[in-house]
C-alpha positions, 0 to 999 in steps of 0.5 A: 499499499502507498504511503499516505502524502504530507497533506493527508497526514497533516489531515489525520492529525488535524481530525485528532485533534478537532474531535478531541483524541489529542486534547490541547496541551497534550503531547503529540506522538513524535516523528519516528512515531508518526513515520513508523504508524504511517509508513512513511519517511519522517520527512513527510512527517515534518513537512505535515507538522510544519503545516499544522504549526503554521495552522497555530495547532500545534507547537514545538517545546524544544527538549520535549517535542510537540503539543497541541495548542490551547483554543485561544491559540487554535479556535477562530470561531469562538473567540478567545477563552480569555480567563487571565484578564482581570479586567472587564470586558467593553461589552459590560461597559455603558458605552451609549451613556459616555457617548451622550454625556461627550456629545453633551459637553462638546455641545456646552463647552465647545473646544474648551472640552479638549482643553488639558487639565491641570497636572493634578487632576481636573477640580470637578473629577477631584470633587466627585471622586473624593465625595464618592471615596471619603478621601481628601480632595486636597492630596489627590493626584489623577492618574492615567491608572494604577500602573502609573501611581507604582511608577510616580512612586518609583519616581519619587523614592527613586534610590535603591528602591528594590532593597527599600520595599516590601512586598506580600507574598504572592503579590501582583506581577507589575509591581514584582516586574517594576521594582525588582522585589527582593522582600516579601513577607507571607500572607495568611488568611487575614493579612501578613504574618506579622511576626514575618513583618517584623523581622524584615523591618528588622533587618532591612531599611524598608521605606514602603510596603505595597500591599492590595488589603481589600481584595488582595491580586492574586488570591482575593482575601482581605485584611482582618482589622487586626492586621492593619492596626498592627501594620499601622503601628508599625509604619509609625513606628519604623517611619515607613509608607504603606502603598495601598493599592485599593483593588476592586474594594467596591466588590468587597462589601465590608466596613473595615477602615483603610489604611487611608483613614488609620494612618493617612500620614504614612499611606499613598493610596491608588485606586484605578478606575481603570478596573472598575470601568473598562481598561482604555479608560486609563484614569485613576487616584493617588492620595499621598500625605501631605509632606509628599504631594507637590513630590507626586505632582512634580513626578506626574507632570514631568512623565506626562504633563497631564491624563486626558482632560476630555477623558477626567470631564466625561467621567466626572459626570459619569460620577455626577450623574449616579452613572458609575454606581448603576454601572457597578450594581449591574456588573455586581450581578454578572460577577456573582453568576460567573462566579457561581458557574467556576465554583460549581464546576471547582467543588465538583473536582475533587483535587481542586480547592478554593477560599470561599471568601474570596472577593473581586474578579478572580478565584485563586484556585489551589490543585493537589494534582500537577497542572497541564503544562503551558500554554494554558488559559489561566494565570499560573501561580508562579507568575504572582510569586517565586515560592515553590507553593506558588506551582500549586495555585492558579488564577482563574479570571472570568470578567474579560469576555462577553456573556456568550464567549464566557458561557463557550470558555465554561463548557471548553474548562470544565474538562481541562479542569477535570 
């Protein structure tokens, strides 16, 4: 019998992938094994593999073999199942309301609508954010998202900042890479291990402690009041500043005071509006101690002069008209449904577990079995920590998809997790 050609072999392997015989992340047989199975030479199979790579159906891993790509790289008709990203998908945002506000602004103000805002931010937006989030307007600086807030911290505290900063373990990867983190304190259920924190402060000249106490990324936990009080006391005693990244606190319904409330003189409070609206709206704010205010305004001016004046005026109206609160309420309903869908799946799988009190747009999941090799549609635990224990965890984010894509994504995800 004549041996099949490379196109026929490529079609056979393609059919096996699309039918699920070879599942995403699985290593497929070697070129040598396929050559034996098909009764052809290795060059013929190699040409078949080249076709499949061009179609993004398989990929090589040096020293390991060839693997089936995951659906975000394979699927062309269902979209990307993005369980990596913890931003809201734009389909959840009321863009028609923003369009109406922008139209009215241009009608009322004409070309002045496009005028730049001061470096510290549009006064109207500062006022409404101060009222909504109960912070001091005179200490607020409007920024282009939380990441810029961290960039400004790096500028203001420039000298030897890597040696002078302390981080939670695990923590936000953007902070890890920006500050080249070296000092860590392990997290417990209600916040950092206080004895370990004190020991680190004793051994190192720590000037800054980066923390996400309301909805921690990636664990979804919240600090307890006792831990917050202890950390505030240590900040006053040792003279370090707390960088309080107020991540998704709108979805943590607790009345525990923030660090900016407990010890405002030692707290740099960062809030991103991009996380709660849509990532394309690059706005947020800092609230800084009075002694640091001028330094942060100058650092902001030297970075980009000012954040978009047009978008600042637009968001000020969005808040004043009560549209932001209504938007959060709608998002919360979607969040609750999606979290329940994924929680039910995780609960049904014996080797997976997670903490029930997590908040935010993700679930931090522990696996007692080895996780599939990369690429995977979630974020691996080692992205958030240098500790070996992090390899047993992954973060499953669920709000960066439309409703239809989410449902398809769940159907794909369930057998993969199991």
